[in-house]
ZAFI-835124 format. One record per residue (C-alpha): residue number from 1; x, y, z; residue in one letter. Coordinates in Angstrom, 1 decimal, padded with zeros to 4 digits. Layout:
N
R    n      px      py      pz  res
R  NUM       X       Y       Z    a
...
END
This chain:
129
R    n      px      py      pz  res
R    1   071.6   032.2   003.8    m
R    2   073.2   032.8   007.2    s
R    3   074.5   036.2   008.4    k
R    4   078.1   034.8   008.2    q
R    5   077.6   034.0   004.5    e
R    6   076.1   037.4   003.8    r
R    7   079.1   039.1   005.5    v
R    8   081.7   037.0   003.6    v
R    9   079.9   037.7   000.3    l
R   10   079.5   041.4   001.1    g
R   11   075.8   041.4   001.4    q
R   12   075.6   042.8   004.9    d
R   13   076.5   046.1   006.4    d
R   14   080.2   045.9   007.6    p
R   15   079.3   048.2   010.5    d
R   16   076.9   045.5   011.9    d
R   17   078.1   043.1   014.5    c
R   18   079.3   040.2   012.5    c
R   19   080.6   036.7   013.3    p
R   20   084.3   036.1   012.9    t
R   21   086.3   032.9   012.7    l
R   22   086.5   032.9   016.4    l
R   23   082.8   033.4   017.1    t
R   24   081.1   031.1   014.7    a
R   25   082.2   028.2   012.6    p
R   26   082.3   028.7   008.8    l
R   27   079.9   026.7   006.7    d
R   28   081.3   024.8   003.6    e
R   29   080.3   027.5   001.1    e
R   30   081.8   030.4   003.1    s
R   31   085.0   028.4   003.7    a
R   32   085.3   027.8   000.0    a
R   33   084.8   031.4  -000.9    d
R   34   087.3   032.6   001.7    l
R   35   089.8   029.9   000.6    a
R   36   089.7   031.1  -003.0    r
R   37   090.6   034.6  -001.8    v
R   38   093.3   033.4   000.5    f
R   39   094.7   031.2  -002.2    k
R   40   095.0   034.2  -004.5    a
R   41   096.9   036.0  -001.7    l
R   42   099.1   033.0  -000.9    g
R   43   101.6   033.7  -003.7    d
R   44   104.3   036.3  -003.0    p
R   45   104.0   037.8  -006.5    v
R   46   100.3   038.3  -006.2    r
R   47   100.7   039.7  -002.7    l
R   48   103.2   042.2  -003.9    r
R   49   101.0   043.1  -006.9    l
R   50   098.1   043.7  -004.6    l
R   51   100.2   045.9  -002.3    s
R   52   101.5   047.9  -005.2    m
R   53   097.9   048.5  -006.5    i
R   54   096.5   049.3  -003.1    a
R   55   099.2   051.7  -002.1    s
R   56   099.3   053.7  -005.3    r
R   57   098.4   057.3  -004.9    a
R   58   095.2   058.0  -006.8    g
R   59   094.0   054.5  -006.2    g
R   60   095.0   052.9  -009.5    e
R   61   098.1   051.8  -011.4    i
R   62   098.8   051.0  -015.0    c
R   63   100.1   047.5  -015.8    v
R   64   103.0   049.3  -017.5    c
R   65   104.1   050.4  -014.0    d
R   66   103.7   046.9  -012.5    l
R   67   105.6   044.8  -014.9    t
R   68   109.0   046.4  -014.5    p
R   69   109.0   045.7  -010.8    a
R   70   109.3   042.0  -011.4    f
R   71   111.7   039.7  -013.2    e
R   72   108.8   038.0  -014.8    l
R   73   107.3   038.1  -018.3    s
R   74   104.3   040.3  -019.1    q
R   75   102.1   037.2  -019.7    p
R   76   103.0   035.9  -016.2    t
R   77   102.2   039.2  -014.6    i
R   78   098.9   039.3  -016.5    s
R   79   098.1   035.8  -015.2    h
R   80   098.7   036.8  -011.6    h
R   81   096.5   039.9  -012.1    l
R   82   093.8   037.7  -013.6    k
R   83   093.8   035.5  -010.5    l
R   84   093.5   038.6  -008.2    l
R   85   090.6   039.8  -010.4    r
R   86   088.9   036.4  -010.2    q
R   87   089.2   036.4  -006.4    a
R   88   087.4   039.8  -006.3    g
R   89   090.4   041.6  -004.9    l
R   90   091.0   044.0  -007.8    i
R   91   089.2   045.4  -010.8    d
R   92   090.6   046.7  -014.1    s
R   93   089.8   049.1  -016.9    e
R   94   091.3   049.2  -020.4    r
R   95   092.3   052.7  -021.6    r
R   96   093.7   052.5  -025.1    g
R   97   096.5   050.0  -025.1    t
R   98   097.0   050.0  -021.3    w
R   99   095.0   048.4  -018.5    v
R  100   094.7   050.1  -015.1    y
R  101   094.1   048.2  -011.9    y
R  102   092.5   049.3  -008.7    r
R  103   091.8   047.6  -005.3    l
R  104   088.3   046.5  -004.4    l
R  105   088.3   047.4  -000.8    p
R  106   085.1   045.6   000.0    g
R  107   086.9   042.2  -000.4    t
R  108   089.8   043.2   001.9    t
R  109   087.3   044.7   004.4    d
R  110   085.4   041.4   004.5    r
R  111   088.6   039.5   005.0    l
R  112   089.6   041.8   007.9    a
R  113   086.1   041.5   009.4    a
R  114   086.2   037.7   009.3    v
R  115   089.7   037.6   010.9    l
R  116   089.1   040.2   013.5    t
R  117   088.9   039.0   017.1    r
R  118   086.1   040.2   019.2    p
R  119   087.1   042.9   021.7    a
R  120   088.1   041.4   025.0    v
R  121   087.6   043.6   028.0    p
R  122   090.9   044.6   029.7    a
R  123   091.4   043.1   033.2    e
R  124   091.6   045.7   036.0    p
R  125   095.1   046.4   037.2    a
R  126   096.3   044.1   039.9    g
R  127   093.8   041.2   039.1    t
R  128   096.1   039.1   037.0    a
R  129   096.9   035.7   038.4    p
END
């Protein structure tokens, strides 16, 4: 398995220098894994849900607090949450009759690492063409 694959799959230290989309081409498996996560994020409802979960004080939120924010049925919200869970973006825990959701920062950190451009040294003042 290449270093790129290990980074995308979270099997490498994120502090290590890692390839990005701009420094190394993705192989087929890595592209498929990333596409699955981006597909989950490609829906406005799922993106809002992820934002609500990630920004919640204390790091988790009850489904009972998510559902009223949308003009969608509870089963539809549950379906969107299931897709976010399957993409590895969130996790859940049942407590009694309610389910609580929390962000899995490792996945968003890996996305950020893959999308980050390598640092470009600044040109000295007065040398621009």
